[in-house]
C-alpha positions as CSV (number, residue, x, y, z in Angstrom):
1,M,-0.1,-0.2,-0.3
2,T,2.9,2.0,0.3
3,A,5.1,1.0,-2.7
4,T,6.5,4.6,-3.9
5,G,4.9,5.8,-6.8
6,S,1.6,3.4,-6.2
7,K,-1.6,4.5,-7.1
8,A,-4.3,6.3,-5.0
9,S,-7.0,3.7,-3.5
10,T,-9.9,5.7,-5.1
11,T,-9.0,7.2,-8.7
12,N,-10.8,9.7,-6.7
13,K,-8.5,12.6,-6.2
14,T,-11.3,13.5,-3.7
15,L,-14.2,12.1,-1.6
16,G,-17.8,13.2,-0.7
17,H,-18.1,13.9,2.5
18,P,-20.4,11.2,5.3
19,L,-23.8,12.6,6.7
20,N,-23.7,10.3,9.8
21,A,-21.3,12.5,11.5
22,W,-20.8,15.1,13.3
23,Y,-19.9,18.3,11.8
24,V,-18.8,21.7,13.5
25,A,-20.9,24.6,12.4
26,A,-19.3,27.1,14.0
27,W,-17.7,28.7,17.3
28,D,-19.6,29.1,20.3
29,H,-19.5,32.3,20.4
30,E,-20.5,32.7,17.1
31,V,-24.1,31.5,17.8
32,T,-25.8,34.2,19.0
33,R,-29.0,35.9,19.0
34,Q,-28.2,37.1,15.7
35,P,-29.2,34.3,13.2
36,L,-26.4,33.3,11.4
37,S,-25.7,31.4,8.0
38,R,-23.5,28.6,7.5
39,K,-23.1,26.2,4.8
40,I,-22.1,23.0,5.9
41,A,-22.2,20.1,3.3
42,N,-23.8,21.8,1.3
43,R,-26.6,22.3,3.0
44,P,-27.8,26.3,4.4
45,L,-28.0,26.3,8.1
46,A,-29.8,29.2,9.7
47,L,-27.8,28.8,13.2
48,Y,-29.0,30.6,16.2
49,R,-30.2,30.9,20.6
50,T,-33.0,30.4,22.2
51,E,-33.4,32.9,25.2
52,D,-32.2,29.8,27.6
53,G,-28.9,30.0,25.0
54,R,-29.4,26.3,23.3
55,A,-28.1,26.2,20.0
56,V,-30.1,25.5,17.6
57,A,-29.7,24.8,14.1
58,L,-32.7,24.6,11.2
59,A,-32.3,24.7,7.5
60,D,-31.8,28.2,5.5
61,A,-34.9,28.3,3.9
62,C,-38.2,29.0,4.4
63,W,-41.3,26.4,3.8
64,H,-43.3,29.2,2.0
65,R,-40.9,30.4,-0.6
66,L,-37.6,29.2,0.3
67,A,-36.5,33.0,1.5
68,P,-32.9,32.5,4.2
69,L,-34.8,32.2,7.7
70,S,-31.1,33.4,8.3
71,M,-32.4,37.3,7.2
72,G,-35.0,37.5,10.1
73,K,-35.3,37.5,13.8
74,L,-35.4,36.0,16.5
75,V,-39.1,35.9,18.1
76,G,-40.4,35.1,21.9
77,R,-38.4,32.4,23.4
78,E,-37.4,30.4,20.7
79,G,-38.6,31.4,17.4
80,I,-37.5,32.5,13.9
81,Q,-39.7,34.4,11.5
82,C,-38.8,34.8,7.6
83,P,-37.6,38.2,6.5
84,Y,-40.4,38.0,3.9
85,H,-43.8,37.3,5.0
86,G,-43.0,36.8,8.8
87,I,-44.0,33.1,9.4
88,V,-42.6,32.1,12.3
89,Y,-40.6,28.5,13.3
90,N,-40.2,27.1,16.6
91,S,-36.5,25.8,17.8
92,A,-38.0,22.1,16.1
93,G,-38.5,24.1,12.6
94,R,-42.5,23.3,12.9
95,C,-44.8,26.5,11.6
96,V,-45.9,28.6,15.0
97,S,-47.5,31.3,12.9
98,M,-48.3,32.5,10.1
99,P,-49.5,35.8,8.4
100,A,-53.1,36.2,8.2
101,Q,-54.6,33.2,9.4
102,E,-55.5,31.0,11.7
103,T,-55.6,27.9,10.1
104,I,-51.8,26.2,9.8
105,N,-50.8,24.5,6.9
106,P,-49.9,21.2,8.7
107,S,-47.2,20.2,6.5
108,A,-45.4,23.7,7.5
109,T,-42.0,23.3,8.5
110,V,-38.3,23.1,7.9
111,P,-35.9,20.7,8.9
112,S,-34.5,21.1,12.2
113,F,-30.9,19.2,12.8
114,P,-29.0,17.7,15.8
115,V,-26.7,20.2,17.7
116,V,-24.5,19.7,20.3
117,E,-21.6,22.3,22.4
118,R,-18.6,20.3,22.8
119,H,-15.3,21.9,22.9
120,R,-15.8,24.9,22.3
121,Y,-17.9,24.7,19.0
122,V,-21.0,24.5,17.8
123,W,-21.5,20.6,16.2
124,V,-24.6,19.7,14.1
125,W,-25.3,16.3,12.6
126,L,-27.0,16.5,8.9
127,G,-27.7,12.8,8.5
128,D,-30.0,10.2,9.6
129,P,-31.1,11.8,13.8
130,A,-31.9,8.4,14.8
131,L,-27.8,8.2,14.5
132,A,-27.0,11.3,16.3
133,D,-25.3,10.3,19.2
134,P,-23.0,13.0,20.9
135,D,-21.1,10.5,22.2
136,Q,-19.5,10.3,19.2
137,V,-18.5,14.1,18.6
138,P,-14.7,13.1,18.9
139,D,-12.4,14.3,21.8
140,M,-11.0,17.3,21.4
141,H,-10.5,18.2,25.2
142,Q,-7.8,20.1,25.4
143,M,-9.8,22.9,24.0
144,D,-11.6,23.8,27.8
145,H,-9.6,21.6,29.6
146,P,-8.1,23.6,32.6
147,D,-4.9,22.1,32.0
148,W,-4.3,23.6,28.5
149,A,-4.4,26.8,27.3
150,G,-4.7,28.3,23.6
151,D,-7.0,29.6,20.9
152,G,-8.1,29.8,17.2
153,L,-9.3,30.7,14.1
154,T,-11.6,29.3,11.0
155,I,-10.1,29.6,8.0
156,S,-12.3,29.5,5.2
157,L,-10.7,27.2,1.9
158,N,-11.9,27.3,-1.7
159,C,-10.5,23.2,-2.1
160,N,-12.9,19.6,-1.1
161,Y,-12.0,19.3,2.6
162,Q,-10.0,15.5,1.8
163,L,-7.1,18.2,0.3
164,V,-7.0,19.4,3.5
165,L,-7.2,15.6,5.8
166,D,-3.9,15.1,2.6
167,N,-1.8,18.0,4.2
168,L,-2.5,17.8,7.8
169,M,-1.7,13.5,7.7
170,D,1.9,14.3,5.9
171,L,3.4,17.0,7.6
172,T,7.0,16.2,5.9
173,H,5.4,19.5,3.6
174,E,7.0,21.4,6.5
175,E,10.1,20.8,5.1
176,F,9.1,22.7,1.9
177,I,6.3,25.0,2.6
178,H,7.1,26.4,5.7
179,T,10.8,26.4,6.5
180,S,10.9,29.7,8.2
181,S,8.9,28.8,11.4
182,I,8.3,24.7,12.0
183,G,9.5,23.2,9.0
184,M,13.3,21.5,9.0
185,D,15.8,19.9,6.6
186,N,15.7,16.1,5.7
187,M,11.9,15.6,7.8
188,S,10.5,13.6,4.5
189,A,13.1,11.1,5.2
190,V,12.2,10.3,8.7
191,G,11.0,6.9,10.2
192,F,7.0,7.0,11.0
193,D,4.4,4.0,12.6
194,V,1.0,3.4,11.9
195,S,-2.2,1.9,12.4
196,H,-5.5,2.1,12.4
197,E,-8.8,1.0,14.0
198,E,-12.5,0.5,13.2
199,N,-13.0,4.8,12.9
200,T,-9.0,6.5,13.1
201,V,-5.9,6.7,11.5
202,T,-2.4,7.2,14.3
203,L,0.7,8.5,12.4
204,S,3.8,8.8,14.9
205,R,7.0,10.2,13.8
206,W,10.0,11.1,16.5
207,M,13.0,12.9,15.5
208,R,16.0,12.8,18.3
209,N,18.9,15.0,18.6
210,I,18.2,17.8,16.4
211,D,18.4,21.6,16.0
212,P,14.1,23.6,17.2
213,P,12.7,24.6,14.4
214,P,12.5,28.6,15.2
215,F,9.1,28.8,16.2
216,Y,9.6,25.8,18.8
217,L,12.8,27.6,19.9
218,K,10.9,30.4,20.9
219,N,8.2,28.1,22.8
220,M,11.1,26.4,24.9
221,R,12.7,29.5,25.7
222,D,9.1,30.7,27.4
223,K,9.3,27.5,29.4
224,F,13.1,27.8,29.7
225,P,14.5,31.0,29.3
226,G,17.5,31.2,27.8
227,F,17.4,27.4,26.1
228,E,20.0,26.4,23.7
229,G,21.0,23.0,22.2
230,K,19.4,19.9,20.7
231,V,15.7,18.9,21.3
232,D,14.2,15.5,20.4
233,R,10.9,16.2,18.4
234,W,7.1,14.4,18.1
235,Q,4.2,14.4,15.6
236,I,1.7,12.1,16.5
237,I,-1.2,12.5,13.8
238,R,-4.6,11.1,15.6
239,F,-7.2,11.2,12.8
240,E,-11.1,10.6,13.9
241,S,-13.1,10.0,10.7
242,P,-14.2,12.0,9.0
243,S,-12.5,15.2,9.2
244,T,-10.8,15.7,13.0
245,L,-7.3,15.3,13.4
246,C,-5.6,16.1,16.9
247,I,-1.9,16.4,16.3
248,D,0.6,16.2,19.7
249,V,3.8,17.8,19.1
250,G,6.5,19.4,21.1
251,V,10.1,19.1,21.6
252,A,12.3,18.6,24.6
253,K,16.0,18.4,25.9
254,A,17.5,16.2,23.9
255,G,17.9,13.0,25.9
256,T,16.1,13.9,29.1
257,G,13.5,11.1,27.5
258,A,11.0,12.1,25.8
259,P,10.3,9.6,23.6
260,E,9.5,7.5,27.0
261,G,7.2,9.0,28.1
262,D,8.7,11.7,30.5
263,R,8.4,15.2,28.6
264,S,9.0,17.1,31.5
265,Q,12.0,19.1,30.3
266,G,10.2,20.6,27.0
267,V,7.1,21.9,25.3
268,N,3.8,19.2,24.6
269,L,1.4,21.2,22.3
270,Y,-1.6,20.5,20.5
271,V,-2.8,21.2,16.9
272,M,-6.9,20.9,17.2
273,N,-8.4,21.0,13.7
274,T,-11.3,20.0,12.3
275,I,-12.8,20.5,8.6
276,S,-16.2,21.3,8.0
277,P,-16.8,20.5,4.5
278,E,-19.6,23.8,3.0
279,T,-19.3,22.6,-1.2
280,D,-17.6,19.6,-2.5
281,R,-14.7,22.5,-3.7
282,T,-14.7,24.6,-0.5
283,C,-14.8,24.3,3.7
284,H,-14.5,25.6,6.5
285,Y,-11.4,25.2,8.8
286,F,-11.4,25.0,12.1
287,W,-8.5,24.8,14.2
288,G,-7.2,26.0,18.1
289,F,-3.5,25.4,19.2
290,M,-2.7,24.8,22.7
291,R,-0.1,24.7,25.1
292,N,-0.3,22.9,28.8
293,Y,2.6,25.7,30.1
294,R,2.8,29.6,31.3
295,L,-1.5,29.1,31.5
296,E,-1.5,32.3,32.7
297,S,0.2,34.0,30.3
298,Q,-2.3,35.8,27.2
299,L,0.4,37.3,25.5
300,I,2.2,34.0,24.7
301,T,-1.9,32.9,23.1
302,T,-1.8,35.4,21.3
303,Q,1.6,35.1,20.0
304,I,1.4,31.3,19.0
305,R,-2.2,32.3,17.4
306,Q,-0.3,34.6,14.6
307,S,2.6,32.5,14.7
308,I,0.1,29.7,13.5
309,D,-2.3,31.6,11.0
310,H,0.5,33.0,9.4
311,V,1.2,28.7,9.0
312,F,-1.8,27.7,8.0
313,G,-1.6,30.7,5.4
314,E,1.3,29.4,3.3
315,D,-1.0,26.0,3.7
316,Q,-3.8,27.2,2.0
317,V,-2.1,29.1,-1.1
318,V,-1.0,25.7,-2.0
319,L,-4.6,24.1,-1.1
320,E,-5.9,26.4,-3.5
321,A,-3.9,26.2,-5.9
322,Q,-4.0,22.0,-6.1
323,Q,-7.6,22.0,-6.6
324,V,-7.7,24.5,-9.5
325,A,-4.9,22.0,-11.0
326,I,-7.7,19.5,-10.3
327,D,-10.6,21.4,-11.4
328,A,-8.1,21.3,-14.6
329,N,-7.2,17.7,-14.8
330,P,-10.2,16.0,-14.0
331,D,-8.7,12.3,-16.0
332,Y,-5.9,12.6,-13.9
333,E,-5.3,10.2,-10.8
334,F,-3.5,10.1,-7.8
335,Y,-0.3,8.8,-6.7
336,N,1.1,7.9,-3.9
337,L,4.4,8.2,-2.1
338,N,5.2,5.9,1.3
339,I,4.8,9.4,2.7
340,D,1.0,8.6,1.9
341,A,0.8,5.8,4.3
342,G,-1.4,7.8,6.9
343,G,-3.2,9.5,4.4
344,M,-3.9,6.4,2.1
345,W,-5.6,5.1,5.4
346,V,-7.8,8.2,6.0
347,R,-9.6,7.8,2.6
348,R,-10.3,4.3,3.0
349,L,-12.0,4.9,6.6
350,I,-14.1,8.0,4.9
351,E,-14.7,6.1,1.5
352,R,-16.2,2.6,3.6
353,Q,-18.6,5.4,5.7
354,L,-20.0,6.9,2.0
355,E,-20.3,3.2,0.5
356,A,-22.6,2.6,4.1
357,E,-24.5,5.3,3.1
358,G,-24.4,4.7,-0.7
359,R,-22.9,7.8,-1.1
360,L,-19.2,7.0,-2.6
361,V,-19.1,9.2,-5.5
362,A,-16.6,11.6,-6.9
363,T,-16.6,15.2,-6.0
364,V,-14.8,16.2,-9.5
């Protein structure tokens, strides 16, 4: 499977998106008493909060003439009013008021989708509501655990979400794209281990006795002022299908036991990534960057957020150019190198989910 130059496990350059899954629709602070429009997996949504603070996700199209509900206003404890003719729906999507008539048409409903708030995000389930188990929300507990501090942003990308997953599963691109921050020479030559379960893929890479890249040297000095010398560096990527990757990264003073589990002489960080497809060629990339040291420092939080935003901006240029090339070459098939082993397993798990839903189709 990992032979150099092998064909991809599917002839599709990008895959569709499973619907029986939790996707992030917004940061929790984005959903307020002002309706928010957001498209997830080709479905326009109207997001808002009821008076008691509960997040709601309705289809963003009125039953009457399909006017966007997100352009309307909130009424009462949990209602939303269509901006066009004033029809009011409750949080379950059922019409509770029609203009100029007392009798409400029993078919006057709009879809309402299961919502869960967890890890600073509002998650939505667009598939079979009977399968919407909150326990299946991906584990991103570092986002709001008291032992971790950090922040993140959202990137709107003009590319299929699968290209972002490919990018995050193969971090050897740091050697070529991120030379001024997190990249290092010869990363692509470092060995790695890949394992997988029914719904997850884990890729681990250790780089021993190396010079710390600029980003990590700064973070070491934030924790250990004046630090100099070699480090042991790690990248442990855990993918949870269909679109969440939590990456355990960091460096520690070389030879102090980090590979064996003692990270006390280093800095440990988590790159939290969850990518929600918007359309077949666009996506919402929600990311956070968390650390477990100097928790009190807002300065460090802001500096890291700005640094990582710059790093991901470099990725954005390449990923969007890649999507343009894919669209220009619809008959071309991907090839795989050894470094693509983790990403190939990611694609295989997504393919299995799409097959289970009867939706394994090309999107290019």
